[in-house]
N, C-alpha and C positions, 0 to 999 in steps of 0.2 A: 504493499500499499504505500502511496506517495504521500509525502508530507504536504498539507496545504499552506499555500503561502499567504500571508496577511496581506489585504488590501488597505491602504489608507488614502485620506483625502488630502490632496497636494493644496488646491485652491478651491474657493466658491466664487461663481459668477451669477449674474442676474440674467445673462443672456446665452442661450445655447451656443450661438454663433461664436463668440468669445471663447467659450469653453472648448469648442471644437478647433478652433486656430490653435488654443494651446497644445490639445491633444495631438495634432498634426505635427507641430514643432517639436514636441518630446518623441513622437514616433520617428521622425527624421532624424533625430539624434540617437537612435536605436534603444529608446526607453518605451516598453510597452506601456500603454496609458488607455483609460476608458472615461467615458463621460457618463454621469448618472443623473438622468431628468425625472422628476416626479412630474409625469404628464399630467395628471388630474390637477393639482396645484400650480403647475407652471402654464396651464392654458391662459391664465390671467397675469403671468409674469411675476408672480409673487414668491415662488419657491426658488431656492439657490439650486442652481446647476452645479453639480460636483464634478471636478477632475480628479481621477483616482489613479494611483499608481501602486506597484508592489512595495512594501516598507523597505526592501532591500534596495529599491532604486530611488528612495525618496530624497536623499541628500544630493544625488547627482541631478534629479528633475529640478530641485530647488537652484541649482547651479545654472542649468540650462535656461531657465526663466529669468534669471538674475543677469545673463549674458545677452539676452534677447530683448533689446530695447524696443523693437518693433511690436512686441506682443501687447494686446490689451492687457491693462492692468485692473482698472475699475470701469465701470460704464461711464461714458463721457469724457474719458481720458485721452481718446484718440486724438490726434491731431487733426484741425480742420483747416483747410485751405481756402482761403478768400477768392 
Protein backbone atom coordinates (compact mmCIF):
# COMPACT_ATOMS: atom_id res chain seq x y z
CA UNK A 1 0.00 0.00 0.00
CA UNK A 2 1.35 3.40 -1.00
CA UNK A 3 1.68 6.20 1.53
CA UNK A 4 -0.78 9.01 0.89
CA UNK A 5 0.74 12.45 0.46
CA UNK A 6 -0.70 15.42 2.30
CA UNK A 7 -2.19 18.20 0.19
CA UNK A 8 -2.00 21.75 1.55
CA UNK A 9 -3.41 25.12 0.52
CA UNK A 10 -0.77 27.35 -1.03
CA UNK A 11 -2.93 30.43 -1.54
CA UNK A 12 -6.56 31.54 -1.74
CA UNK A 13 -8.06 33.71 -4.48
CA UNK A 14 -11.47 35.16 -5.16
CA UNK A 15 -11.17 34.52 -8.89
CA UNK A 16 -10.89 31.05 -10.47
CA UNK A 17 -9.02 32.72 -13.33
CA UNK A 18 -6.27 33.98 -11.04
CA UNK A 19 -6.05 30.61 -9.30
CA UNK A 20 -5.67 28.82 -12.63
CA UNK A 21 -2.95 31.22 -13.77
CA UNK A 22 -0.99 30.36 -10.63
CA UNK A 23 -1.66 26.65 -11.11
CA UNK A 24 -0.29 26.86 -14.65
CA UNK A 25 2.83 28.69 -13.51
CA UNK A 26 3.48 26.07 -10.83
CA UNK A 27 2.99 23.20 -13.27
CA UNK A 28 5.29 24.89 -15.78
CA UNK A 29 7.91 24.87 -13.03
CA UNK A 30 7.40 21.14 -12.49
CA UNK A 31 5.25 21.43 -9.37
CA UNK A 32 1.99 19.45 -9.45
CA UNK A 33 -0.85 21.76 -8.39
CA UNK A 34 -4.62 21.85 -8.27
CA UNK A 35 -7.46 24.29 -7.92
CA UNK A 36 -10.34 23.63 -5.53
CA UNK A 37 -13.54 25.58 -6.13
CA UNK A 38 -16.74 25.31 -4.12
CA UNK A 39 -18.95 25.67 -7.17
CA UNK A 40 -22.15 26.24 -5.18
CA UNK A 41 -20.81 29.09 -3.07
CA UNK A 42 -18.54 30.42 -5.80
CA UNK A 43 -21.48 30.91 -8.15
CA UNK A 44 -21.83 34.33 -6.56
CA UNK A 45 -18.05 34.88 -6.18
CA UNK A 46 -18.14 34.61 -2.39
CA UNK A 47 -16.10 31.50 -1.65
CA UNK A 48 -12.32 31.43 -1.92
CA UNK A 49 -10.73 29.46 -4.71
CA UNK A 50 -7.81 27.48 -3.31
CA UNK A 51 -4.57 26.57 -5.07
CA UNK A 52 -3.24 23.35 -3.54
CA UNK A 53 0.09 21.51 -3.74
CA UNK A 54 1.65 18.51 -2.08
CA UNK A 55 3.12 19.41 1.29
CA UNK A 56 6.56 18.30 0.08
CA UNK A 57 6.39 21.00 -2.66
CA UNK A 58 5.07 23.85 -0.51
CA UNK A 59 8.32 25.76 0.03
CA UNK A 60 9.35 25.45 -3.63
CA UNK A 61 5.88 26.60 -4.72
CA UNK A 62 6.18 29.67 -2.47
CA UNK A 63 9.54 30.47 -4.10
CA UNK A 64 8.05 30.16 -7.59
CA UNK A 65 5.27 32.59 -6.66
CA UNK A 66 7.70 35.02 -5.05
CA UNK A 67 9.86 35.05 -8.19
CA UNK A 68 6.94 35.44 -10.60
CA UNK A 69 6.15 39.16 -10.56
CA UNK A 70 3.59 38.79 -13.33
CA UNK A 71 1.30 36.49 -11.34
CA UNK A 72 -1.80 38.07 -9.80
CA UNK A 73 -1.50 38.50 -6.05
CA UNK A 74 -4.85 39.85 -5.02
CA UNK A 75 -7.90 40.90 -7.02
CA UNK A 76 -7.43 44.36 -8.42
CA UNK A 77 -3.62 44.29 -8.16
CA UNK A 78 -3.13 43.55 -11.84
CA UNK A 79 -1.54 46.42 -13.78
CA UNK A 80 -3.97 48.54 -15.79
CA UNK A 81 -2.86 50.26 -18.97
CA UNK A 82 -4.37 53.61 -19.88
